N, C-alpha and C positions, 0 to 999 in steps of 0.2 A: 381284556376283552372289549372294554368300551372303546379304546383307541382303535381296535381292529373292526369294531362294529360286528362282532360275532358272539354267539352264545358260548358259555363255558363248555357245554356239551359238544358243540361243533369244534371248539379248539382242542378239547381232550381227544376227540376222535381223530382229528388231523395229526396230532402228536403221536397217537397210537399207531396210525398208519405209517408215519415216518420211522417209528421204532421198528415196525414189522418189516419195512424195506431196508433196514440196516443203516438208515441215514442218521438217526439219533440213538443214543444208548443211555441207560440209567444205571451206572455202576453203583452197587451196594446201597441202593435206596437213597442215593444222593440226587441232586438235580440232574435234569437232562443235559446231555452234551452231544456235540457233533461227533459221530463215530470216526475214528481214524481209519484211513485206508492204507493197508500195507503196500509196499512197493510191488509185490507179486500180484496182489489184487488189482492195483492200478494198471499194471502191464496188461493183465487179462481184460480189464474194462476197455482200454484203448484198442486192443486187438479186436474185441467184439464190435466196438463202435466203427472201426475202419471197414469191417465186412458189412455191417448194416448200412452204413452211409454209402458204400459202393452200390448196394442194392437200390437204395433210395435214388441215387443219381441216375442209375440205369433206368429206373421206372419213370423218373422225371423226363429224361430224354425221349423215352418211348411215347409219353402221353402229352407232353407240353406243346402248346401251340406256339407259333412264332411270336405272338404277342406276349405270352407268358415268359418266354426266353428273354425278350427285350426288357421286360419288367425285372427279371433276375439280373440282367446286366446293370440296370440302374441301382439295384440294391447292392450289387457287388462293388460298385463305385463308392457307395456310402460306407461299406465295410472297409475298403482300402483307405478311405479318408479317415475313418475312425482309427485304424492302425497307425496312420501317419500322425494323428493327433496325440496318441499315446495315453489317452484318458481311459482308465479301466472301465468305468460305467458305460462310456460311449462304445467301446469295443465289444463289451458284453451284449449291449442292446443291438448293435449292428450285426453281430454274429447270430444272435437269436433270430433277427429278422431274415437274414440270408438263409439260414437253415430251415426256418419255418416255411419260407417261400418254396424251397426245394421239396420239402416234405409234403406240403399241401398239393403241389403240382404232381407229385408221385402218386397221390391218392392211396397211401398205405398208412392208415392211422395206427395199425398195430406196431409197425416198425418205428414210427414216430414216437409212440409211447415208450417203447423199449429204449430208444436213443435218449429220450428225455430223462428216464430213470438213471441211465448210465452216466449221463452228464452231471446229474445231481450228485451222484456218488463221488465224483471227482471235482466238485466245484472249487474246493480250496486249492487243489493242484492247478486247475485251469487258470485261476487268477494269478498264481505264481508264474505260470508260463507266459501269460499275456503281457505282463509288465516288463518282460525282457525285450529290449530294443532289437536285438538280433532276431528274436522270434517274430516280432512285428514285421520286420523287413522280409524275412523268409515267408511269412504268411501272405504278404502282398504278392510276391512272386507265385506262390502256390495257387492263390485265387485267380491270378491271370491265366495260369496254365489250365486250371479247371474250367474257367469260363470260355477259353478258346475251344476246348474240347466239346463243351456243351453246345456252343454256337455252331460248331461243325457237326453236331449230333454224332460224335465219335464216342460210342459207349465204352469201348475198351480203354481209350485214353482218359476219359473222364473217370472211370472206375479207378484207374491207376493214380490219377491226380488226387482224388479225394482220399484214397488210402494213404498216399504219401503225406497229405496234409494232416490227417488224424494221427498217423504214426509219428510225425515230427512234433506234433503238439504233445504227444505222450512223452517223447524223449526229452523235450524241453521242460515239461512239468516235473519229470522225475530227476532232472539234473540237479546236482547240488548247487546251492547258492554261491 
């Protein structure tokens, strides 16, 4: 608690919330551990994410100013650079920045919260997917396709691009090593 600068009560409450959301589990009164996600649950999570992220991209295009889109272009370049660098922490940070920018521009905090919870449920799978060189290269191409559609304000193409991006991430995450 001292290292985190939080009270024991706050930490307990946070851990209870993570248990309630299915992120943590406490088997047979042993210590807490991260809940395993079944392959079927992971498939469903990625399918849900693809639909929610398509909605967010659509709303972003509808609401974003030209300046906001230009800002997203810069953030997308950072994301592609992180993919090229191949360092997991950099990729995770850049992905978070990219998706946060789209979500804030879409002005849909409910969908953003839902996506965040779904991403949290598959965080270990996400890391496994991101470290694959072939997925990194594929992601760069998918981000280019998505950004082209967003810059043209082509909602249908952008929805298809983000759904493909999320679906491919799921396939990569679930692929055997």
